[in-house]
Each structure stands twice: as structure tokens, then as C-alpha cells.
C-alpha positions in Angstrom: 92.8 59.8 87.3 91.7 63.7 86.2 88.2 63.0 88.4 90.0 61.4 90.9 92.5 64.8 91.0 89.4 67.2 90.9 87.7 65.6 93.8 91.2 66.0 95.7 91.3 69.8 94.7 88.0 69.8 96.0 89.2 68.6 99.4 92.1 70.9 99.6 89.5 73.9 98.3 87.6 73.0 101.7 90.4 72.4 104.0 91.9 75.9 103.0 88.5 77.4 103.6 88.1 76.0 106.8 91.2 75.4 108.4 93.4 78.8 106.9 90.5 80.9 107.6 88.5 79.0 110.0 85.1 80.6 108.8 81.7 78.4 108.6 80.4 79.7 104.6 77.0 77.5 105.8 76.2 80.8 108.7 78.4 83.1 106.6 77.1 86.2 105.3 79.1 88.9 103.6 78.9 92.8 104.9 80.4 95.7 103.5 83.6 97.0 105.6 82.2 99.2 108.1 84.9 102.2 107.8 82.4 104.2 110.2 83.1 102.1 113.4 87.2 102.8 112.6 87.4 106.2 112.0 85.7 106.7 115.5 88.7 106.2 117.5 91.6 107.2 114.5 90.4 109.9 112.7 93.9 110.8 112.3 95.3 107.4 111.6 93.1 106.1 108.4 92.1 108.6 105.8 88.7 107.0 104.2 88.6 107.2 100.5 85.3 108.9 98.7 82.8 107.3 96.4 82.6 103.8 97.5 86.1 103.7 96.4 89.1 100.9 97.2 92.3 99.5 96.5 94.8 102.8 97.2 97.5 100.3 96.1 100.7 102.8 95.7 101.7 106.3 96.8 104.0 108.8 95.0 105.0 112.6 95.9 105.4 115.2 93.8 108.1 117.7 93.2 106.1 120.1 95.3 105.7 117.6 98.1 102.2 117.4 97.4 100.3 114.2 97.9 100.4 111.4 98.0 99.0 110.6 94.7 97.4 107.2 94.9 95.6 104.7 92.2 91.9 103.4 93.2 89.3 100.3 91.8 87.5 102.9 90.1 90.2 103.6 87.8 90.7 107.3 89.1 94.3 108.5 90.4 93.5 111.1 93.7 95.6 113.4 96.0 95.4 113.8 99.4 94.8 117.9 100.3 96.1 118.1 103.6 95.1 121.2 104.9 91.6 120.6 103.7 92.0 116.7 104.9 90.7 115.5 101.7 90.9 113.7 98.6 90.8 115.1 95.4 90.5 113.8 92.1 93.6 114.2 90.0 93.6 111.8 86.9 91.7 108.8 85.1 93.6 106.5 82.8 90.5 105.5 81.0 88.1 107.6 78.7 85.0 105.4 79.4 83.8 106.3 82.5 80.2 105.2 82.5 79.6 102.7 85.4 82.9 103.3 86.9 82.2 104.5 90.5 79.8 103.6 93.4 79.2 101.2 96.0 77.2 98.2 93.7 80.0 98.3 91.1 81.8 94.8 90.6 85.4 96.4 90.1 86.7 93.2 89.0 83.8 93.4 86.1 84.5 96.7 85.2 88.2 97.2 85.9 89.0 96.8 82.5 87.4 99.2 81.1 87.3 102.0 83.3 91.5 101.0 84.0 92.6 100.1 87.3 96.0 102.4 87.9 98.5 100.6 90.0 102.3 101.8 90.3 102.8 105.3 90.1 106.3 107.0 90.6 106.7 110.7 89.4 109.7 112.1 86.8 111.8 114.5 88.9 113.2 116.5 85.9 109.8 117.1 84.2 106.9 117.0 86.8 105.0 113.9 84.7 103.3 111.1 86.7 103.7 107.6 85.4 101.2 104.9 85.7 101.7 101.8 85.6 97.8 100.5 84.6 97.0 96.7 85.0 95.1 97.3 81.5 95.4 100.6 79.6 99.9 99.7 79.5 102.6 102.7 80.5 100.8 106.2 80.9 102.0 109.4 81.9 99.7 112.1 83.3 101.0 115.7 82.7 101.1 118.5 85.7 97.8 119.4 85.4 95.9 116.2 85.7 93.2 115.0 83.6 93.3 112.0 80.7 96.4 109.8 81.1 98.2 109.4 77.8 99.8 105.8 76.6 103.5 106.0 76.8 103.3 101.6 75.6 101.5 99.0 75.4 103.6 96.2 74.0 107.2 95.4 74.3 110.2 95.0 71.3 108.5 91.6 70.8 105.0 92.8 70.4 104.0 90.9 72.9 100.8 93.1 74.3 101.3 93.9 77.9 98.5 91.6 80.2 99.0 93.3 83.7 100.9 96.1 83.7 101.9 96.2 87.6 104.9 98.1 89.3 107.6 101.1 88.0 110.2 102.9 89.3 112.4 106.0 87.6 115.8 106.4 87.2 116.5 109.6 87.7 120.0 109.8 86.0 118.3 108.9 82.4 114.6 109.0 82.8 113.8 105.7 81.9 111.5 103.2 83.6 111.8 100.0 85.2 108.2 98.2 84.9 106.6 94.6 85.8 104.0 92.6 83.6 103.1 90.5 86.1 101.5 87.7 83.4 101.2 87.3 79.9 98.4 84.9 80.2 96.3 86.1 83.2 94.8 89.6 84.2 94.5 91.9 87.7 91.1 90.2 88.1 92.4 87.1 87.9 95.8 87.3 90.0 95.1 84.3 92.1 94.9 81.8 89.2 98.2 83.1 88.4 99.5 82.2 91.8 97.6 78.6 92.1 98.8 77.6 88.5 102.6 78.7 89.2 102.6 80.9 86.1 105.9 81.8 84.5 105.1 84.4 81.9 105.6 87.6 83.9 108.4 90.1 82.6 110.4 92.8 83.6 111.1 95.7 81.3 112.9 98.9 80.9 111.5 102.0 78.5 113.6 104.2 77.4 112.6 107.8 76.5 115.3 108.8 74.1 114.2 106.0 72.0 110.8 105.4 72.4 111.5 101.6 73.0 111.0 98.7 75.4 113.3 96.2 76.1 112.5 92.9 77.9 114.9 92.8 80.3 113.9 89.6 82.4 111.5 86.2 81.3 109.8 83.6 83.0 109.3 85.1 86.4 106.8 83.7 88.8 104.4 86.8 89.2 106.8 89.8 89.4 105.3 92.7 91.4 106.7 95.9 93.0 110.3 97.2 92.0 112.4 99.4 93.4 116.3 101.5 92.1 118.8 101.1 94.6 119.6 104.5 95.3 122.8 104.5 93.0 120.8 103.2 89.9 123.1 100.2 90.4 120.4 97.5 90.3 116.6 96.9 90.8 114.5 94.9 92.9 111.8 92.7 92.1 109.1 91.1 94.0 108.2 87.8 92.8 105.1 87.2 94.7 104.3 83.5 94.1 108.0 82.6 95.1 107.4 84.8 98.1 111.3 86.3 97.0 112.9 89.4 96.5 115.1 89.0 93.4 118.0 91.4 92.8 119.0 92.2 88.6 121.8 94.4 88.2 121.8 97.3 85.4 125.3 99.1 85.8 128.7 97.5 87.4 130.4 94.5 85.9 127.7 92.7 87.6 125.1 93.7 85.1 122.9 91.4 83.7 123.2 89.1 86.6 120.0 87.8 88.9 120.3 87.1 91.9 118.1 86.1 95.2 118.3 89.0 97.5 115.6 87.8 99.9 112.9 85.2 101.1 110.2 87.0 103.1 107.4 85.4 104.6 104.6 85.9 103.0 103.7 87.0 98.9 105.0 90.4 98.6 103.6 93.1 97.0 105.2 96.8 96.4 108.8 97.8 97.0 110.0 100.8 98.3 113.4 102.9 99.6 113.1 104.0 102.9 114.5 107.2 103.5 116.5 105.8 106.7 118.2 102.9 104.5 116.9 100.0 103.1 113.9 98.6 101.5 110.0 98.5 102.8 108.7 95.2 101.4 104.9 95.2 102.2 103.2 91.5 102.0 100.3 90.9 101.2 99.7 88.2 103.5 101.4 85.2 105.1 102.4 81.9 103.6 102.1 79.0 105.9 103.4 75.7 105.9 100.0 74.0 104.0 99.5 76.3 101.6 103.1 76.4 100.5 102.9 72.4 99.9 100.2 73.7 97.8 102.0 75.7 96.0 104.9 73.1 95.4 102.3 70.4 93.4 100.9 72.7 90.5 99.0 69.9 89.4 97.1 71.1 92.6 96.6 74.8 91.8 95.7 73.8 88.0 93.0 71.6 89.4 91.4 74.3 91.6 91.2 77.3 88.9 89.6 74.9 87.4 86.3 73.9 90.2 83.3 75.5 89.2 84.3 78.2 91.9 84.8 82.2 91.8 88.2 81.9 93.7 88.7 85.6 93.8 85.6 86.6 95.1 86.5 83.9 97.7 90.0 85.3 98.1 88.9 88.9 98.6 86.2 88.4 101.1 88.6 86.0 103.4 91.1 88.5 103.0 89.1 91.1 105.0 88.4 89.4 107.3 91.1 86.5 108.1 94.3 88.3 106.1 97.7 88.5 107.7 99.2 90.9 106.1 102.1 92.8 107.1 105.6 94.8 105.7 109.3 94.5 106.6 112.4 96.9 106.4 114.7 95.1 104.5 118.9 96.1 104.8 121.1 96.1 101.3 122.0 93.1 102.5 118.5 91.8 102.7 118.1 91.0 106.2 115.0 92.1 108.6 115.9 95.1 109.8 111.7 95.7 111.3 108.3 94.8 110.9 105.4 97.0 110.7 102.0 94.7 111.6 98.3 96.3 112.1 96.0 93.0 112.4 92.7 94.9 113.7 92.9 97.3 110.8 95.1 96.3 107.8 94.0 92.5 106.8 96.1 93.1 103.2 99.0 95.5 102.5 99.9 96.5 99.0 102.8 99.1 99.6 104.2 101.1 102.8 106.0 104.1 101.6 108.0 106.2 104.1 108.2 109.9 103.9 109.0 112.8 106.5 108.7 110.6 109.7 105.0 108.9 108.5 104.2 106.0 107.2 101.7 105.5 104.0 100.0 102.2 104.2 97.7 100.8 101.2 95.9 97.7 100.6 94.5 95.8 97.4 91.0 96.1 98.8 90.1 98.6 101.7 88.9 102.2 101.5 91.3 104.1 102.9 94.4 104.8 103.1 96.5 104.4 106.5 98.9 106.9 108.4 101.4 106.3 111.1 103.4 108.4 112.5 107.2 106.9 112.7 108.7 106.9 116.1 
């Protein structure tokens, strides 16, 4: 029985590759992303990263309006200098930097050593930059940058963070709300967390007054991006595996209640409030009927992850060529107000941040940041 299931899983994997992505692997050879070709006509649209880095996951602007700041694949946090039209180094999340940078570095093999900064958010009261690093935990960086310092690496249950992902700051209390996406799988294995139907993710809160981390929610299916409402009454959570955005009430008489805020057309990543109202939800890739069927049968995903293939590498390569990333702006009721999509440049999206009439676009695997004028 187990053998037949593995054979079926192998067949499903072949169908996924050939049908969903329409690639002939017999004649397929991977080539690095040609950023120079795109920049010929898009010098004002795409802001390339330096030193062969990729994956500008999330954005933040400081109290002086500088930025954006973003965390990238080699463990650095960099800042865009508009007047110089270039990125500068601001901080790192790991003391160990040997072998972290360069075109031949395998990020998935090195990021647990070099660090992988994901969520970023400034504390407006003191100027500190809070960082959710997938491996190093909850961190902060002072105004002058440099090496990040540790705030917390485990919750009040003493279970270490395994995949610290996104965060937001409550300006009224400086409390940090953040996600630990999986207690079983690390970031470099995130496809396995989705395929296996893992439900070990958590929503947590760090209180600066007593310096304790409290678990607010457990049993989540890959909790990803978070965004507090403007009044701080609730927080939205992107649950990637289920393609849902959840709403957890923090205040009012509904405090402690979890609701489904929206069902989105793909796998959601980060969430950001829009200054025009509502929330931008980045969708890493769409979820079609076949993939929906695969994920609805946990044994299929669990059989797939046992096959002798590096699913992370397969997904990473395919995503650059056949990705279907997009973003939606949701209103306060979870209804879609607006859609952003650029299939030529952004096969995958991790975040859309709107500021001063521009949309800043991030991705988990591309070597540039997008900047679009919002008309």
C-alpha cells in the first residue's frame, strides 16, 4: 500500500511539473535571472540589489522617511538611498559572515548561519528597527545599524522559535505581534510545511514591559504576514496553506475571537495597511484546482515530500519562470478593492507596501525591488 502511494505521488509530481508549469525537463537548463535585460527599459521601475543578493522580502521606512529598508537572502538589511540611487548596508542579523555573499552561494544551505531577515517594522517611539529573522528569532537594530541584538528566541512555553516570519508593532504599547510559521519545518523547507499540511504555526506577542513572549494562537497552517488594524483592535494573519486571511480580535468585547476575514485566490504572504484604506495582501502564487485537490488530501503531500527530489530547488526554479504572483487590496470587510499584477517582472510576490503614492514590491527570490507609481 505504501509503495503504491509513493508511485502515485511520483506520478502526481510529474503532472504538477508538466501540467502546472509546462516545462520539458529533458531540454531544460537553469540560467541565472537576466536583470540587465529587464533594466534596459525599466531603470526607474526596478531597483537591483547588489552583490548577487536576492529576495527583498519586506519593507519598512524609518521616522525620517528614509528607505525602504529590506532584508535579503545573504542576511543583510539594506536601505535605499534615493539621492544616490543605490542600496547601502545597514545591519546584519548574524555575527558569522564568511561565505554568506556572492553569486555562487546556495542561500538555502547558508541562511541558517548567515541569517534570513524577513519581517521588518520600526518602533516609532524610539527609532529601533524590529526584525523577525527566520533562524535568529526576534531581534532589534538601533538607529546606527550594525549587528542586530536578540530580543527573544522562544515563547513562554520554552519552545524555541523555528521559523520567525512577520511582525507588526502596536504604537500605543510598543508590543510586538509576530508569527512563528512552523515548529517542524524551517524557512528553507517551507514547501514541505505546505505540502504536509503542517499545523504547528503560532501567533505570538512580545511585551516590552515584562520582556515576555506569550502565545496567542496555535495550530495554524503556515501563519505568515501580520498587520494590526489602525485602531489596534484586531490583527490580520495570512494563513498561507489555506489561502485565507484570519482576523484575531485583541481588544473590545470580541477579544480572543478568531474569524476568517477573507479567502484569497492564492498563497498569501505579507500584509500591509494601505494609506488609502484597507490592506495589501501579497500572493506568492495562485492556487489552481489541481493543487487544491493535492492539498486537500494530506497523504499525497506527505508522500511527495518523501520522494528523492529537492522540492525546494524545483519550486524555486519554476517560480522564476512560471510563477503567478499577484496582490490584492482588501477593504475592511475582506472584499477585493484592487488587484496588482505584473507577470513579466514579478512571477512571485512577498509584499506590497504603499507609501507616498508609490507601490514598493518585494519577492522571496528576485534580485530587485519594484517601485510603481500609483495613479
